[in-house]
N, C-alpha and C positions, 0 to 999 in steps of 0.2 A: 504494500500499500504506499502511496506517495506520502511525503511529509505533510502536504496540505490536507490530504485525506485523513491522516491520523489526527491532525489538529481538529478537524470538524467533528470526528467521532468523539474525541475527548470532550469538546465543547457541548455537544448534543447530549452526551451521557451526563455531564455535570448539570445541565439545565434540568433534565429529567429527575436526577436524584435529589435535587434541592428545590424542586417545584418552581423554577424560575421561568419566566417568559422570555423566549429568545426572539427578538425582532430585528429587522433590518438584514443587510447583507453581510455584516462583519460578524465573525465568530466572537462569542463571549468566553473569556478565560477566567477561571477561578484562580484566586491569588495563590502563589506558592507558599508552602509552609516555611517558616524561617528555619535556618540551620541551627543545630544545637551548639553547645559551647565547643565541641570538637570540630564544628564546621561541616557536619554530615547531616543530611536530611534523613527523614525517617518514614518514607512511603514507598510506593510500588517500585520494586527493583527492576521490572521489565523495561522501564524507560531507559535506565542507565545502560542496559545491555543491548538496546536497540530494538526491543520488542514493543508491542503495542501496550498501552497503559489500560488498566482496568477501569470500569465505570466509575469508581470512587476515587481515582488517583488525582492528586493535586500537584505533586512535585516528585522528582526522581529520588530513588534510593541510590546513593553512590557507593560503589564498591571501593574499599580502601586500596590505595591512598587518594582516590579521587574524591572531590567535593564540589558542590554547586555554591561557590563563594560569591557569585555575582547575582544570585536569585533569578537566573534566566531560564531555569529548567533544564540546564545542560551540565553534566558532570565533567567539566573541562579543566578543573584546577587540581594539581597534584600537590598535596600537603607535604610530600616527601622533598620537593625541589623548588617550589615556587617561593621566591624571597618576599613576596607580598603577602603570602598566606602560608607561612612556615609552621607546620605542626597543627595549626588551627586557622580558620578563616580570619582574615584581617590582622594577623600577626606579622607585622612588617619588620624585616631584618634591617632596614635602613640602607642608605647609600653604600655601595661597595661591598656589601656582604652577600654571601651565598647561603642557600638553604640546602643542607645535606642531611639526609636521614631525619627530617623533621626538626633539625636544630639549626638555628642561626649560627653562622661562623664568625669568630672574632675578626675585627678589622683593625689593622695597624694604622694609627693616626700619626704617630711620631716615632722615628726609628734612629738607630745609630747613636744611642745615648750611653754615656758613661756615668756611673754613680747615681743613676735615677733613684730617688727615694720617695718622692711625694708628688701629688698632682691635685689640681682644683679646676672646676669648670664654672662658667656662668652661662648666660643665655646664648652666647656666641663663641666664646673662646675657651681654649684649654691651655693651662700653664703647668709645666713640669719643672720641678726643682731637681737639678742634676749637677755634676761637677762643673764648675765655672760660673754657675748662677742659673736663674730661672730662664726657661725658653717658652715661647708662646706661638700658637697657631690657631687657625679656625678650628671650632669644635668638630667640624666634619672631617678634619685631617689636613696635613700639610704634605701630601704626596710622598709620604715615606721618609722624608728628610727630618732633621733634628729640630726644626723650628727656628724662630727668630730669637736671638739672645736679648734679654732685657738688661743684663749686666755680664761682665766677664771677670775672669781671674778671681772668683769668689770661692771660699770654702763654705759650704752650706751645712746647716744642721742635719744630722743623720736621723731623721724621724719621718714616719709616714704622713704626718700632718704639720710640716714645717713651712707650708705656704698656704695663703688664703687669698681669694680674689673676690671683689665685688664687680659691678658692671663697668667701673672705670679704672680701677687700680689693682695692682698685685702687691701683696705684702709677704715678706719672707724673713727667716732668720738666717743671716749670713755674716761672714767676716772675711777680711782680706789677708789677715795674718794668723798663722797657726799659733794656738795657745791663747790668743786674745778672746775677750768676751764676744759672744755673738751680738750683733746689732739687729734691731727691728728695722727692716728697710722697705722702701716704697718706690714703685715706679708705675707710671700709667701703662695700661695694657697696650696702648698704641705706640709706646716707646718713650724713653727719657733720655736719649742720647747716650746710653750706657752709663749714666751717672745717676743712680738712684739716691733718693734722699734718706737720711737716717732720722727716724722719728723716736728711737729710744736706743740707748746703748748699754743697758744693764742686763744683758741676757746671758744665761749659761747654756742655752740651747734647749732642745726638747720639742714641745708641740705648740701649735698656734691654731686657734680657732677664731671664728668671727660670728657675730650676731648683731644685726642692726648697725649702729655706728660704733660698736665696741669690738676691739680685738682682745681676745683672752689668751693668756699664755701661762705656761708654768715652766719651771726649771728643775733640774735633777734634785735640788734640795727639798722639793715638795712645795715651793712657794707658788701659789695660784694667784694671779693678779690680772688686771685689765688696763688697757689704754684706750682712750677714745681716738677714733680716726682723725678727728679734727685737730689732733695735736695736744689735747689737754694733758695734764700731768697724770701719771699712772694712779689707779686707785686699787687697793687690794680688795679682792673678794675672798670670802672664806678665810678670814684672818686666823681663825682657830684650826684651820685645816692644813697647817704646815706639817707634812708628813715626810719623813725621810724616805727616799726611794719611791716617790710617787712616780707612776708610770704613764697612763693614758687618761685622757679626759675627753668629754663630749658635751656640747651645749645645745639648748633648744628651749624656746619659750620662756626665757628667763630662769631656766633650771640648769643644773650641771650635775654630771655623774663622772667620777674619777676613780681610778684604782691606785692602790699603794701595795708595793711588793716588799715592804719592810719586814724582814724575817726576825728582827731582833725583839720585837714585841707584838703580841696579839692585839694590843690596843690600837695600833696603827694600820696593820695589815687588813686588806679587804677592798670592797667596792663601796663607795660613799655617794650620797645623793643629797642635794639641797637646792635652795633658791638663791638668786643674787641678792641677798639681803643682809650681808655681813653677819650671818648667823652660823652656828655650828652645824655642819652636815650630819646626816644620819647614815650609819653603816647599814647597808642592805645585805651584803654577803660577806662571809668570813674570808673569802679568797677570790681572786680574779685578776685578770691582766687587761686584754683588749676589751673595750667597752663600746656599746652603742646604745641608743635611746630613741624610743618612739611610742606615742600613744599612752603615756604614763607607765611604761614598762622599761626597765633597764636590762640590757643583755650583756653578759661578760663571759669571756673564755676562761675555763678552769681546767687544770691538769687532771687527766684521767689516770695516767701512770707516767712513767718517765719519758715517753715518746708520743703520747696522744693527748689531745684536748677535746673538750666538749663545751657547748655553749649553754649557759643557764639563764633563765629569765626570772626576773623578780619585779613585782609591782612596786611602784614608788612608795607605797605605804608600808612595805615590808613583806618578808617572805620566810621569816624564821632563820635567816642567815645562810640558806643554801639555794633556794630557787629550783625551778623545774628544768630538766634537760630538754633542749629543743633541737640541738643539732651539734655538728662539729666532727672532727676526725675521729676515727675509731679503729679498733683492731683490724688489721688487714688493709687499712687505708694508707699505710706508710709510716714514716717517722717524722712527719712534719708537725709544725705548730700553726696556729691561727696568727697571722701577721697583722691583719686589719679587718675591720668590720663596719658596716653601716646598716641602717634600717629606715624604711619609709613606709608609706601606705601600701605599697605593693608587696613588701616582704622584707626578709633579713638576708643580707648578702655578706659574704666574707671570703677571705683569701686563705688557702692552705699552702704553706711553703714546704714543698717536697722536693726541693732542688729544681732540676729542669723538668720535673713532672708535677709542678704546682697546679692548683685548681682554683677556679672561681666558682663559688658555691651559692645556692639559693634555697631558702625555706619560705613557705608561705606563713604568714602570721594569722592568728596569734600563737598557735602551738604546732607548727610544722606538720600539717595533717597528712601530707603525702611523702614526708621524709625529705632529707636533703637531696638536692639535685645539682649536678654540675652544669654550669653554663659554658665553661671552657676548661680544657685540660692541656697538659703538656706546656705549661707556662713556666718560664725560666725565672724563678725566684720572685714571684709577685709580692709587692710590699705595700702599696697604697691603693685604696678603693673609694669611689664616690658614685653617685647616681644623679640622673635628672628624671623627667617624666617618662622617658622612653628607653633610656639606655643605662648600662652599667659601664663605668670607666675604671681602668686600673693601670698601674705602672709595674713592669717587670724590671728588676734591677739588672738581671742578666748575670752570667757567669764570668764575664770578662769585659775588657774595654770595648766600647761601642756596641755591646750586645744588648743594652737596655732598650725598652720600647714602651710607649703608651698605646693602649688598645681600648676597644669598645665592642660591646655585643648588646643586642637587643634584650630587653627584659623578658 
């Protein structure tokens, strides 16, 4: 039967089945059923295989891996290889990425980096902190090269969050003389003639975060403090939270969570949480290292044994000092540790450093219902991770000079 004939039969049967009046010369089509979350329709299989539809058919049943992602009644999208519909309808891998086996493939945005340790993104730009100083390129990538330098001949702080950017400027911890204190430096993302300004010179290194008009930092003595981007004098936050061997911290919504690895006393060690109110923070967990925070929950990596780590979640109101396990490396996963972690409304993302076999991992929140899933594998010493609405970004330090890179993959 011709295509037009089959169309008329389907239309006539639909009219009879639903007691509709068919008038005029044009056939009347019943609307296709929407695809489910996997992008696969759920009606008559004969259409997808080329046979005639039954009298009550409204849309094709597509045989894996095909799907009707365009709602045109044709199973013409392969969820295995289509980068616009990878694994499910409308899951777009983004520019430059391929879809292989239903998984979006990582895209290298910046390459040939030495000593890459930290990255940050805004609406349009990507900044990576590496040997020599920060490098910038468009967030869509810079054709595989190492980006445009904002400063040169700098020694940068060796931490996964030693750089922060807003829409206009980049801020980082760097110095030009070995052994000197790190300076908090600033350069317009558009460039500053390789001459960044110094907005504070009393830094011992470690991590830098930003929220609104504030830059928040800590140094290895455990001093947590802030400086205003407009150049105001630093103001200490958490003045009672000076903990030796403080490790990581994260900010959001006027709140802060940080970890302390001090092994000399149980009073300092653990994961702490509080507001920017010059008040003493509350200890949530008795142990922890890498931290993230979202939706009133703090996440922290904790050792399982000598070679593996797990991620524990604790509500900001408390969890009895331990929290619930939500993901992490485990027996058989290698001998790596979690090097960095971030959380947003879409889920929890973290990096596992397994040498050249590092992984970018994901868990749905609040309780990782489908278990941890790898977004990228075979990554060479991943160190720093961040996200935006559509993508996950990370830096690989690499195993040698010029082996570092900044990459991206769709969520």
